[in-house]
C-alpha positions, -999 to 999 in steps of 0.1 A, spaced: 0 0 0 12 35 -9 19 58 21 -1 88 11 17 111 34 51 101 20 38 103 -16 24 138 -9 56 150 6 76 137 -23 53 153 -49 53 186 -30 90 186 -29 92 179 -66 68 207 -73 89 232 -52 121 221 -69 120 246 -97 112 275 -73 142 265 -51 167 258 -78 183 292 -73 189 284 -37 206 252 -47 231 271 -69 241 295 -41 244 266 -17 268 249 -40 289 281 -43 291 283 -5 305 248 -1 338 246 17 360 235 -12 336 239 -42 345 203 -53 332 168 -47 298 167 -30 283 134 -16 249 129 -2 243 98 20 208 86 30 221 69 62 250 68 85 269 37 70 268 54 36 280 86 51 309 70 71 321 48 42 321 78 19 340 98 45 366 71 47 372 70 9 367 106 -1 384 123 27 378 161 23 346 159 1 316 179 12 294 152 29 257 155 37 239 129 59 201 131 52 189 110 81 192 132 112 212 116 140 189 102 167 160 96 142 147 63 128 149 56 91 113 43 91 100 79 99 123 98 76 106 119 49 128 138 23 124 176 24 126 198 -6 161 208 5 171 171 6 159 166 -29 178 196 -41 209 183 -24 205 149 -42 200 166 -75 230 188 -72 255 163 -57 283 144 -73 273 111 -58 242 99 -39 245 67 -18 215 50 -3 205 16 10 181 7 -19 156 -13 1 118 -9 3 121 16 31 140 39 7 116 35 -22 113 73 -22 150 74 -34 144 50 -63 113 71 -74 132 103 -70 161 92 -92 136 82 -118 113 112 -116 142 137 -116 160 117 -144 192 117 -124 223 101 -139 223 65 -125 261 66 -127 260 91 -99 241 69 -75 248 38 -55 222 15 -40 241 -5 -14 217 -34 -18 227 -38 -54 264 -41 -45 261 -73 -24 242 -106 -25 208 -96 -11 190 -117 16 153 -117 19 136 -108 51 126 -139 70 102 -147 98 117 -172 123 99 -191 150 83 -169 177 83 -137 157 53 -114 159 28 -123 131 28 -100 102 2 -72 105 3 -60 70 32 -48 49 56 -26 67 68 -7 37 53 14 9 48 -1 -25 40 15 -59 28 -12 -82 40 8 -113 74 16 -99 105 -1 -113 123 -19 -85 159 -29 -84 148 -65 -78 118 -71 -101 104 -101 -83 94 -76 -55 108 -98 -28 113 -79 4 150 -78 10 167 -69 43 184 -36 35 209 -36 64 236 -50 42 265 -32 59 261 -52 91 285 -78 76 320 -64 75 326 -83 43 297 -65 27 311 -32 40 343 -40 20 322 -44 -11 304 -12 -6 336 7 0 350 -6 -32 319 4 -51 322 39 -37 358 40 -46 351 29 -82 323 55 -86 343 84 -72 373 74 -94 352 77 -125 336 110 -113 370 125 -103 397 106 -122 424 130 -110 418 118 -75 416 81 -83 449 72 -66 439 90 -34 406 73 -33 422 39 -39 447 44 -11 420 55 13 398 25 4 427 1 8 435 14 42 399 13 53 394 -22 39 422 -34 62 403 -20 92 372 -38 81 391 -71 76 405 -67 111 370 -62 124 358 -93 106 387 -114 120 379 -102 155 342 -111 152 352 -146 139 374 -151 169 347 -142 193 322 -165 176 346 -194 173 355 -192 210 320 -187 222 300 -213 243 268 -208 223 257 -196 189 222 -183 196 212 -146 200 180 -132 214 168 -99 200 138 -87 221 133 -61 194 136 -57 156 163 -79 140 182 -57 116 215 -78 115 206 -109 94 236 -103 71 258 -104 103 244 -136 116 245 -153 82 281 -143 78 292 -157 112 269 -187 113 247 -176 143 212 -186 151 187 -160 164 152 -154 179 136 -120 176 104 -101 181 102 -86 146 121 -87 113 147 -60 107 125 -37 85 93 -41 105 76 -8 115 62 -25 146 76 -18 181 50 -34 205 51 -71 209 21 -93 219 22 -112 252 26 -144 232 58 -132 215 73 -119 248 65 -153 264 82 -171 236 113 -151 240 113 -156 277 110 -194 273 139 -194 248 162 -174 272 153 -197 301 156 -230 282 189 -221 265 203 -202 295 209 -171 273 228 -145 293 221 -114 272 190 -100 256 196 -75 229 178 -43 219 187 -23 189 200 13 186 174 41 193 149 15 206 130 22 239 141 -12 251 107 -20 266 105 -56 252 141 -64 261 135 -52 297 104 -73 301 123 -104 290 152 -96 312 131 -90 343 115 -124 339 148 -143 332 176 -124 349 193 -119 316 212 -87 309 200 -61 284 227 -49 259 225 -30 227 235 -44 193 236 -17 168 229 -21 131 247 12 126 219 25 104 220 57 126 235 69 158 226 93 185 233 131 183 260 127 210 277 99 192 277 119 160 291 150 177 318 129 194 330 114 161 317 79 163 323 58 132 311 25 118 342 9 131 338 22 166 301 12 167 309 -23 155 336 -26 181 310 -19 207 290 -48 192 321 -70 194 323 -65 231 286 -71 237 286 -102 214 315 -117 235 293 -114 266 262 -128 249 280 -159 236 297 -168 269 
């Protein structure tokens, strides 16, 4: 079903585009270096671009502290996308607005990267005990051209696997090198250095998993890290799939998670970033398990953003919490 509010906002923004085009030009002139401009729809895209491009002008559309499910592009956001050198977005159903915008504005597809198209996509799945589906959690337009034409609902959190992050970084490097050939060597050197950090991170996660006493995780929340668990061979139980818009679980779902924690002696119950943690606390209070956060890195808090948190630092926090959960 089409989200009428989102469609209205998008059409309003498109209608205002011509009137605001003069503002876009002056904005570009006021940029710090007048050169490469990159717009990122979410934090992983922003941070990967920052690692590769270095001193480019970067714009993060998703405000720190906000949830991607509630994001609506503003007219200024659309102008920024139209005027930028490169636009990077997840490419999933939750960002259907981006796909439609690229088509409606006839943007050059060579100046956009859908991260979902860079990796081997995984469909959303519903495992035992999850809250029953209450209708589709994303917007659909039956006439829209999707990147994946079978209309399967893919998990968009592709960056939660460090190996996928490497593929995304390489794709960003390749695009930027074609856009700015004079800086290709610098982009390549930055990407190579960053890939080594991602490979180190991957090795550390494997060490934690291999040395753990168990391989089951419990997310009393959404589960936005399927690419991570697939990569490292972990089993999971969760209240909702990763892209669900739901946040309140039924007593039956909570009871199922409590039973799993008790029966398997699970020491940690995870909540996700920016979650209120209510479900996780309810499970923890009934089982004695500890509540910890496992972040998908899709966004971060305002304080984390101001303090210079990165994808690497956020994933290192996950590493420590995972070690506790598996032992």
